[in-house]
C-alpha positions in Angstrom: -23.1 -45.2 41.2 -19.4 -44.7 42.0 -17.7 -46.7 39.3 -20.0 -44.5 37.0 -18.7 -41.1 38.6 -15.1 -42.6 38.5 -15.6 -43.3 34.8 -17.7 -40.1 33.5 -14.1 -37.9 35.6 -11.9 -40.0 33.8 -13.2 -39.9 30.2 -13.9 -36.0 30.9 -10.3 -35.8 31.5 -9.4 -37.9 29.0 -11.1 -35.6 26.3 -9.7 -32.4 27.8 -6.3 -33.5 27.1 -7.2 -34.9 23.6 -9.4 -31.9 22.3 -8.1 -28.8 24.7 -4.6 -29.6 25.3 -3.7 -31.3 22.4 -1.8 -34.0 24.4 -3.6 -37.6 24.9 -2.2 -39.8 27.4 -4.8 -43.1 26.5 -5.1 -44.7 22.8 -8.3 -44.4 20.9 -9.0 -47.7 21.8 -8.7 -47.5 25.5 -10.8 -44.3 25.3 -13.7 -46.5 23.4 -13.7 -49.2 25.8 -14.2 -46.9 28.9 -17.0 -45.1 27.2 -18.5 -48.3 26.1 -18.3 -49.5 29.7 -20.1 -46.7 30.7 -22.7 -46.4 28.4 -23.5 -50.3 29.7 -23.5 -49.1 32.9 -26.0 -45.8 32.2 -28.3 -48.6 30.5 -28.1 -51.0 33.6 -28.9 -48.1 36.1 -31.4 -46.1 33.9 -29.0 -43.4 35.1 -27.3 -40.5 32.8 -24.9 -38.2 35.0 -25.2 -34.6 34.0 -22.1 -34.3 33.1 -21.5 -37.6 31.3 -19.6 -37.3 27.7 -22.0 -39.8 26.5 -24.2 -36.6 26.2 -22.4 -35.6 23.9 -23.8 -37.6 21.1 -27.1 -35.5 20.4 -29.9 -38.0 20.0 -32.6 -35.3 20.1 -33.8 -33.9 16.8 -35.0 -30.4 17.6 -38.3 -28.9 15.5 -37.3 -25.2 15.6 -34.9 -22.9 17.7 -36.1 -21.4 20.6 -35.3 -17.7 21.3 -33.6 -16.8 24.1 -32.7 -13.5 25.9 -29.1 -13.0 27.4 -28.3 -12.2 30.5 -25.8 -10.0 29.8 -25.9 -8.2 26.9 -23.4 -9.0 23.9 -21.5 -5.8 22.3 -19.6 -5.3 19.2 -16.0 -4.5 18.6 -15.1 -1.5 17.2 -13.2 -1.8 14.1 -10.6 -0.5 11.8 -8.7 -1.5 8.6 -5.7 0.7 8.6 -2.6 0.7 11.1 -2.6 4.5 11.3 -6.3 4.2 12.7 -5.4 1.5 15.4 -2.2 3.6 16.6 -4.1 6.7 16.9 -6.5 4.7 19.1 -3.7 3.6 21.5 -1.9 6.5 21.3 -5.3 8.0 22.5 -6.0 5.6 25.2 -2.1 5.9 27.0 -2.6 9.9 26.5 -6.0 9.4 29.0 -3.9 6.9 31.1 0.0 6.1 32.3 1.4 2.5 31.8 -1.2 1.3 30.0 -0.4 -2.6 28.7 -2.2 -4.3 26.3 -3.5 -7.9 25.0 -3.3 -8.9 21.6 -6.1 -12.2 20.3 -6.4 -13.4 17.4 -10.3 -11.8 15.6 -12.0 -15.7 14.7 -14.0 -15.9 11.9 -16.2 -18.4 13.1 -19.5 -18.4 15.4 -20.3 -16.4 18.6 -21.4 -18.6 21.6 -22.3 -17.8 25.2 -22.3 -20.9 27.3 -23.9 -21.2 31.2 -22.6 -22.6 34.4 -24.2 -23.5 37.0 -23.2 -25.4 40.4 -20.2 -26.3 37.8 -22.5 -27.9 35.3 -23.1 -26.9 31.7 -26.8 -25.9 31.6 -27.3 -23.6 28.5 -25.8 -22.4 25.4 -26.6 -19.6 22.8 -25.4 -17.6 19.7 -25.2 -14.1 19.9 -28.0 -13.1 17.6 -28.4 -9.4 18.0 -26.7 -9.4 21.1 -29.5 -9.1 23.4 -31.5 -12.0 22.0 -30.2 -15.1 20.6 -31.2 -18.8 19.9 -30.8 -21.6 22.0 -28.5 -24.6 20.5 -27.6 -26.4 23.8 -28.1 -29.7 22.4 -25.7 -28.6 19.2 -22.9 -27.5 21.3 -22.8 -30.1 23.8 -21.4 -32.2 20.8 -18.4 -30.0 20.8 -15.9 -31.9 22.7 -13.5 -28.8 23.7 -16.6 -27.5 25.6 -16.6 -28.7 28.9 -19.4 -30.0 30.4 -18.4 -29.7 34.0 -15.9 -26.8 35.5 -14.0 -26.1 39.0 -15.8 -23.5 39.3 -19.2 -23.4 41.3 -21.0 -19.9 41.2 -22.8 -18.9 37.9 -20.6 -18.5 35.0 -21.2 -16.8 31.5 -18.5 -17.0 29.0 -18.4 -16.2 25.4 -16.2 -17.8 22.6 -16.3 -18.4 19.0 -17.3 -21.8 17.4 -14.4 -23.0 14.8 -14.0 -25.6 12.4 -9.7 -26.3 12.1 -9.0 -26.3 8.5 -7.8 -30.1 9.2 -11.0 -31.5 10.4 -12.6 -29.7 7.2 -10.3 -31.6 5.3 -11.3 -34.9 7.2 -14.9 -34.0 6.8 -14.6 -33.6 3.0 -12.8 -36.7 2.6 -15.0 -38.8 4.8 -18.3 -37.3 3.2 -17.4 -35.9 -0.2 -21.3 -35.7 -1.2 -21.4 -33.4 1.3 -18.2 -31.3 0.7 -18.0 -28.1 2.6 -15.0 -25.3 1.5 -15.7 -22.7 3.7 -14.8 -23.2 6.8 -17.2 -20.0 8.7 -20.0 -21.1 6.9 -19.6 -24.9 7.5 -19.6 -24.2 11.4 -22.8 -21.6 11.1 -24.4 -24.6 9.4 -23.5 -27.1 11.8 -24.6 -25.4 14.8 -27.6 -24.3 13.6 -28.8 -27.6 12.3 -31.9 -29.0 14.2 -30.0 -32.4 14.2 -27.2 -32.5 16.3 -26.1 -35.2 15.1 -25.0 -33.2 12.3 -23.7 -31.0 14.1 -21.5 -33.9 16.0 -20.0 -35.4 12.8 -18.1 -31.9 11.5 -16.1 -32.6 14.8 -16.0 -28.3 16.1 -14.0 -26.7 18.1 -15.0 -23.5 20.6 -12.2 -21.2 21.8 -13.1 -19.3 24.8 -12.3 -15.3 25.0 -14.1 -13.7 27.6 -16.2 -14.1 31.0 -19.4 -12.2 31.1 -20.4 -12.8 34.7 -18.9 -14.8 37.5 -20.6 -15.0 40.6 -18.7 -13.0 43.4 -15.7 -13.3 41.5 -13.7 -10.5 40.0 -10.5 -10.0 37.9 -7.9 -7.8 37.7 -6.8 -8.3 33.9 -7.6 -10.0 30.9 -4.2 -12.0 31.8 -6.0 -13.0 34.9 -9.1 -13.9 33.2 -7.3 -16.2 30.7 -5.5 -17.6 33.8 -9.3 -18.6 35.2 -10.6 -19.5 32.0 -7.4 -22.5 31.8 -8.0 -23.3 35.4 -11.7 -24.5 34.5 -10.7 -26.4 31.5 -11.4 -24.0 28.7 -9.9 -23.9 25.5 -8.7 -20.6 25.2 -8.0 -17.9 22.5 -3.9 -17.1 21.6 -3.1 -14.1 23.3 0.4 -11.8 23.6 0.7 -9.3 26.3 2.4 -5.6 24.9 2.9 -2.2 26.5 4.9 -1.3 23.5 2.4 0.1 20.6 5.1 -0.6 18.0 5.9 -3.9 19.0 1.6 -4.5 18.7 1.9 -3.4 15.2 5.0 -5.9 14.4 3.3 -8.6 15.9 -0.1 -8.1 13.7 2.1 -7.7 10.8 3.7 -11.2 11.6 0.4 -12.6 11.7 -1.1 -11.2 8.8 1.7 -12.8 6.9 1.6 -16.3 8.6 -2.4 -16.7 8.9 -2.7 -18.5 5.9 -0.3 -21.3 7.6 -3.1 -21.6 10.5 -5.2 -24.5 11.1 -8.0 -22.2 11.9 -9.8 -18.5 9.9 -9.0 -15.4 11.5 -9.4 -12.1 9.9 -7.7 -9.9 12.3 -7.0 -9.2 15.6 -8.3 -7.9 18.6 -6.5 -5.3 21.1 -7.7 -5.1 24.6 -6.7 -2.5 27.6 -5.6 -5.7 30.0 -6.1 -3.7 32.9 -9.8 -4.5 34.3 -9.8 -1.0 36.5 -9.5 0.7 33.2 -11.8 -0.8 31.2 -14.5 0.5 33.6 -13.5 4.0 33.2 -13.1 4.1 29.8 -16.7 1.8 29.4 -18.6 1.5 26.5 -20.4 3.3 23.9 -24.2 1.8 22.8 -22.7 -0.5 20.3 -19.4 -1.4 21.4 -16.6 -1.2 24.5 -14.1 1.8 24.4 -11.5 -0.7 25.8 -11.1 -3.1 22.7 -10.3 -2.3 19.1 -10.1 -5.1 15.9 -7.8 -4.5 13.6 -9.0 -6.1 10.4 -6.6 -7.8 7.9 -7.6 -6.6 4.2 -11.1 -7.4 3.1 -11.5 -11.4 2.1 -15.0 -10.6 1.4 -16.6 -8.1 -0.3 -20.5 -7.8 -2.7 -20.8 -7.9 -6.7 -22.9 -8.5 -9.8 -23.3 -12.0 -10.7 -23.6 -11.9 -14.6 -23.7 -15.1 -15.6 -22.8 -18.8 -14.9 -20.9 -21.3 -16.8 -20.5 -25.0 -16.8 -17.0 -26.3 -16.5 -15.8 -29.8 -17.3 -13.3 -31.4 -15.7 -10.6 -33.8 -16.4 -13.0 -36.8 -14.1 -16.0 -35.7 -16.0 -17.2 -33.6 -13.0 -19.0 -30.6 -14.2 -19.2 -27.4 -12.4 -20.7 -24.2 -12.3 -18.5 -21.1 -12.8 -19.5 -17.8 -11.9 -18.9 -14.9 -14.0 -18.7 -11.6 -12.2 -18.8 -7.8 -12.3 -14.8 -7.8 -11.9 -13.7 -6.7 -8.2 -10.6 -6.4 -6.3 -10.1 -8.1 -3.8 -6.9 -9.1 -1.4 -4.8 -7.6 -4.0 -6.0 -9.3 -7.0 -8.7 -8.3 -10.1 -11.2 -11.2 -9.6 -13.5 -11.9 -12.5 -14.4 -15.5 -11.8 -15.6 -17.5 -8.6 -16.3 -20.8 -7.9 -19.6 -22.5 -7.5 -19.8 -26.1 -5.2 -22.3 -27.4 -7.7 -26.3 -26.9 -8.4 -27.1 -27.5 -5.0 -24.7 -25.0 -3.9 -26.6 -22.7 -6.1 -30.1 -23.6 -4.8 -29.0 -23.8 -0.9 -27.1 -20.4 -1.4 -30.7 -18.7 -3.3 -28.4 -17.0 -6.1 -29.6 -16.0 -9.3 -28.0 -14.3 -12.3 -28.3 -10.0 -12.2 -28.5 -10.6 -8.5 -25.7 -9.0 -5.9 -23.7 -11.9 -4.2 -21.0 -11.8 -1.5 -17.7 -13.5 -2.9 -14.9 -14.3 -0.6 -11.4 -15.6 -0.9 -11.5 -19.0 0.4 -8.4 -19.5 2.9 -6.7 -16.7 0.6 -6.1 -18.7 -2.8 -9.8 -19.9 -4.4 -12.4 -17.1 -4.9 -16.2 -18.2 -4.1 -19.8 -16.8 -3.9 -20.7 -17.4 -0.3 -24.3 -16.3 -0.9 -26.9 -13.4 -1.6 -26.5 -9.9 -0.8 -29.4 -8.7 -2.6 -31.5 -9.9 -5.4 -32.0 -7.6 -7.7 -34.8 -6.9 -10.5 -34.7 -8.9 -13.3 -32.4 -11.4 -11.8 -32.8 -14.3 -13.5 -32.8 -18.1 -12.1 -30.1 -20.5 -12.9 -30.7 -23.6 -14.9 -29.2 -26.8 -14.6 -27.6 -28.2 -17.1 -29.3 -31.7 -18.6 -26.3 -32.2 -21.1 -22.7 -31.9 -21.0 -21.5 -28.3 -22.2 -18.8 -30.0 -24.1 -19.9 -32.8 -25.9 -23.9 -33.0 -25.4 -23.9 -36.2 -23.7 -27.0 -36.4 -21.0 -25.3 -35.8 -17.5 -25.3 -38.4 -14.8 -26.2 -37.5 -11.4 -24.0 -38.7 -8.6 -24.8 -37.8 -5.1 -24.7 -34.1 -5.1 -22.6 -33.6 -8.6 -23.1 -34.1 -12.2 -20.6 -36.2 -14.2 -20.1 -36.4 -18.2 -20.0 -40.2 -18.9 -18.0 -39.7 -22.6 -14.6 -39.9 -21.0 -13.0 -41.5 -24.3 -14.3 -38.7 -26.4 -15.6 -35.4 -24.4 -12.8 -32.7 -25.7 -12.6 -30.5 -22.5 -12.2 -33.9 -20.3 -9.3 -35.0 -22.6 -7.6 -31.5 -23.0 -7.9 -30.9 -19.1 -6.1 -34.5 -18.4 -3.5 -33.6 -20.7 -3.1 -30.6 -19.1 -2.7 -32.2 -15.9 -0.6 -35.0 -17.3 1.7 -32.3 -18.3 1.8 -30.1 -14.9 5.0 -29.6 -12.3 3.8 -32.1 -10.0 3.1 -34.7 -12.5 5.5 -35.6 -15.5 6.6 -32.3 -15.4 6.8 -31.3 -19.0 8.1 -27.8 -19.0 6.4 -25.4 -21.9 3.6 -27.2 -21.7 0.5 -25.0 -21.4 -3.9 -25.4 -21.2 -3.2 -24.0 -25.2 -1.0 -26.6 -26.1 -3.4 -29.1 -25.0 -6.1 -27.6 -26.9 -4.0 -27.1 -29.8 -3.1 -30.7 -30.1 -6.3 -32.0 -29.5 -8.0 -29.9 -32.0 -6.0 -30.9 -34.3 -6.2 -34.2 -34.0 -2.4 -35.1 -33.2 -3.0 -36.4 -29.7 -6.3 -38.2 -28.7 -4.6 -39.2 -25.1 -1.6 -38.8 -23.0 0.0 -41.4 -25.1 0.0 -39.9 -27.8 2.4 -37.1 -26.5 5.4 -39.9 -27.0 4.7 -40.8 -30.6 4.6 -36.9 -31.3 7.4 -36.0 -34.2 9.0 -32.7 -35.2 7.2 -33.0 -38.7 3.6 -33.0 -36.3 4.6 -30.0 -34.3 5.5 -27.7 -37.3 2.5 -27.9 -38.8 0.6 -26.0 -36.0 0.8 -22.1 -35.8 3.1 -20.5 -34.1 4.9 -23.8 -34.4 8.5 -22.7 -35.5 11.8 -25.5 -35.2 13.1 -24.2 -31.7 9.5 -24.4 -30.4 8.8 -27.9 -31.4 12.2 -29.0 -30.7 11.6 -28.0 -27.1 9.0 -28.8 -26.5 10.1 -32.3 -28.0 13.2 -32.7 -25.7 10.7 -31.7 -22.7 8.6 -34.8 -23.8 11.6 -36.9 -23.6 13.1 -35.1 -20.5 9.6 -36.6 -18.9 10.3 -40.2 -19.3 12.3 -40.7 -16.4 9.7 -40.0 -13.9 9.6 -40.7 -9.8 6.4 -42.9 -9.2 4.6 -40.4 -7.1 4.8 -37.8 -10.0 3.1 -40.8 -12.2 0.7 -42.0 -10.0 -0.4 -38.2 -10.1 -0.3 -37.7 -13.2 -2.8 -40.6 -13.7 -5.6 -38.4 -12.6 -7.1 -40.7 -10.7 -10.0 -39.1 -8.9 -9.5 -37.6 -5.2 -5.6 -38.5 -5.8 -3.7 -35.2 -4.9 0.1 -35.0 -4.5 0.2 -35.6 -0.8 -1.7 -38.6 -1.5 0.4 -40.0 -4.3 3.4 -39.3 -2.5 1.8 -41.5 0.6 0.6 -44.1 -2.0 4.2 -44.3 -3.6 6.1 -44.4 0.0 4.0 -47.5 1.1 3.6 -49.7 -2.1 7.3 -48.5 -3.7 6.4 -50.0 -7.3 3.4 -49.5 -9.8 3.0 -53.7 -9.9 2.1 -53.7 -5.9 0.1 -50.3 -6.4 -2.4 -52.2 -8.8 -2.4 -55.2 -6.9 -3.7 -53.3 -3.8 -6.9 -53.8 -1.8 -9.4 -51.1 -0.6 -8.4 -52.7 2.9 -4.9 -52.1 2.4 -5.0 -48.6 1.3 -7.2 -47.6 4.3 -4.4 -48.6 6.2 -2.3 -45.4 4.8 -2.6 -42.2 7.5 -5.0 -39.9 5.9 -6.7 -42.3 2.9 -10.4 -43.1 4.1 -12.4 -45.9 2.5 -14.0 -43.4 -0.3 -10.1 -42.6 -1.9 -8.9 -46.2 -1.1 -11.9 -47.2 -3.6 -11.1 -44.6 -6.0 -8.0 -46.5 -6.3 -8.7 -49.5 -6.5 -11.6 -48.7 -9.1 -9.0 -46.6 -11.6 -6.6 -50.2 -11.9 -9.7 -52.3 -12.3 -10.8 -50.6 -15.3 -9.4 -52.3 -18.6 -9.2 -48.9 -20.4 -6.9 -47.4 -17.9 -4.7 -50.4 -17.9 -4.1 -50.2 -21.8 -2.8 -47.1 -21.2 -0.6 -47.5 -18.6 1.1 -50.0 -20.7 0.9 -47.6 -23.9 2.8 -45.3 -21.7 5.4 -47.9 -20.5 5.8 -49.6 -23.8 6.4 -45.5 -25.4 9.4 -45.3 -22.9 8.7 -44.5 -19.3 10.7 -45.1 -16.9 9.2 -45.3 -13.5 12.0 -44.8 -10.7 10.2 -47.1 -7.8 10.1 -45.5 -4.3 13.4 -45.7 -2.4 11.4 -44.3 0.5 8.9 -46.5 2.9 5.5 -45.9 4.2 6.0 -48.5 6.6 8.9 -49.0 9.2 12.1 -48.0 7.1 14.6 -44.9 8.3 15.6 -42.8 11.0 12.6 -40.9 10.9 10.1 -43.7 10.0 6.7 -43.0 11.4 7.6 -39.6 13.1 5.5 -36.5 11.8 7.3 -33.2 10.9 6.2 -29.6 11.2 8.6 -26.9 9.8 8.4 -23.1 10.7 11.3 -20.4 10.4 13.6 -19.7 7.9 16.6 -22.9 7.6 20.0 -21.7 6.3 21.1 -24.5 5.0 17.9 -26.0 2.9 14.9 -24.8 1.0 11.5 -26.0 3.0 11.5 -28.3 0.0 14.9 -29.8 0.3 14.1 -30.4 4.0 11.0 -31.7 3.6 12.5 -34.6 0.6 15.1 -35.4 3.1 12.5 -35.9 5.7 10.6 -38.6 3.7 13.8 -40.0 2.4 14.6 -41.2 6.0 10.6 -42.7 6.6 9.2 -39.7 7.6 6.3 -37.0 6.4 5.5 -33.5 7.0 2.7 -31.8 8.2 1.6 -27.9 8.2 0.2 -27.5 11.2 1.0 -28.5 15.1 -0.9 -30.7 16.6 -1.3 -34.1 19.0 -0.2 -35.8 16.3 3.1 -34.1 15.8 6.3 -35.5 16.9 9.3 -33.1 15.9 9.1 -29.5 15.0 11.9 -28.2 12.9 12.8 -24.6 13.5 14.7 -22.3 11.9 15.2 -18.4 12.6 11.9 -16.2 13.0 10.0 -18.9 14.0 6.7 -17.7 15.0 3.5 -19.4 16.3 4.2 -23.0 15.4 7.0 -23.0 17.7 5.1 -21.2 20.4 2.4 -23.9 20.0 4.8 -27.0 20.3 6.6 -25.7 23.4 3.1 -25.2 25.1 2.2 -28.7 23.8 5.5 -30.0 25.3 6.4 -31.6 21.2 10.0 -31.6 20.6 11.9 -28.6 19.2 14.6 -29.6 16.4 16.9 -26.9 15.6 18.9 -27.3 11.9 22.4 -28.6 13.3 20.7 -31.2 15.5 18.6 -32.2 11.8 21.6 -32.5 9.7 23.4 -34.4 12.8 21.1 -37.1 12.9 21.3 -37.3 9.2 24.9 -37.2 9.7 25.5 -34.3 6.8 
């Protein structure tokens, strides 16, 4: 028993350092060895300690969720959507009280979860519900490794926080489980917590950020900052926050976060301003709905509702058939949106949407508009029918997992046109002036049947086309000729291999360095490359095992394409070999792209977010939250002069 207790304490400490501090002290293999030892001892003794990490597995499948009444009522936050409204609120507070200071925190876009502890052990977890009654999700929340199973505080403790899935974990999930791919981080966490099978929750690798103590037995706090310190001391992953006295400084910081939020690894939809002093909070009190001592500033709306007018089915270069929603135009985040994505037919059924109904539309991570669910089913709405035949060529579709594919790869017009456009795109062969309309025109007139035919086009061919004069024809032929000299990574991406994007193409080219080496790669060899899983590896091997694909590559090489083999190595060469950089702020001597190229040329790689895997943060002027996180995690921060000195430039 004593050995079990020691193992539990060690494993929980290692998990805390890994999942909360982002500062691991042992390898995954060492952790797994200790974990397996604990499992064996639990089987041998028949005893499982209440704070054992083996409880996070979630073996029990629930038949339904139990309703629970919150011991402390949960309030909503009052919201404003203009700086004038926020400033008016802060000025009102300062007029009533002198020398007021405020805290500023992220307004998370996740799922509120309340956790209760007694005698230092986690007892129960519940969703917010209506603020008075929620649902018991204890088994689901126990799978979240940043939720401590044991805390130092021995009195009764009730804390509130936000369940989240980081965008990097969302990406990893989608790579590992492509048939269950999730596009929306908010829905991903909500679906995970409200899943009756906790093992499904565990698969999504959620996080939980704690931001409030609802009740602490015989314990009071003088300020929000003191509360946060208490939470940190008890092992909670806390919400990032800052402390201000000046209202203008708060507005400036909100502006900064608004500009940087797309680079964060979590979804936020605003900022929360709170009076720091607990004594002042008591004086301000509550309305029937929200506290008077806090205000949420909402960023520009990312979600609105509109009418779904129609659904069309689009065939992509890989043959995948995707539903596209045609909507009543709506202005979202400064853009007028006419179309939105839907993942697949199962996604349509899950969201219960129909043509003519009112739906919610959201800009996922501020880029791609998508329909997130049904707002209202209106009279006269019509069910969306799943296609049986390809909308482009009429071939019967093949159902694979949750997706539908057109198998007619050689003669499906939309597939071929999309492959031509992809092949010519900037990150691929970079044929300047080549547009979607060019692809369609060349295919429809019979001049081009595959990407290899582009290199046999003549000026006489192009001059027969509508709107093609001599200068336009000459420019296009010149751009096609120029594209013959191509980097290996660009050529790999241009081939349009399933699941291979620009980053994966770069990683592959750095590792194998020649096309011939890549052609002969095995799934096992490819899976050794960081961020490449078995699914992506199999896609690559399958592509180069296909005789038609190999003939097309030979056709391209015979047309005069010269591939520049990678001079970089993904294995062990260069001053930054095996090191991961995050770039932040404004660099004076280089653009971001130039700095990234220098890092990659010297064996390193870059990432968009700071994590435990980051080796260096290259910081320019006006560096923001990434620099702050690097300092918190003890990651080495490199300035531009040091970077240049190491590279001897």
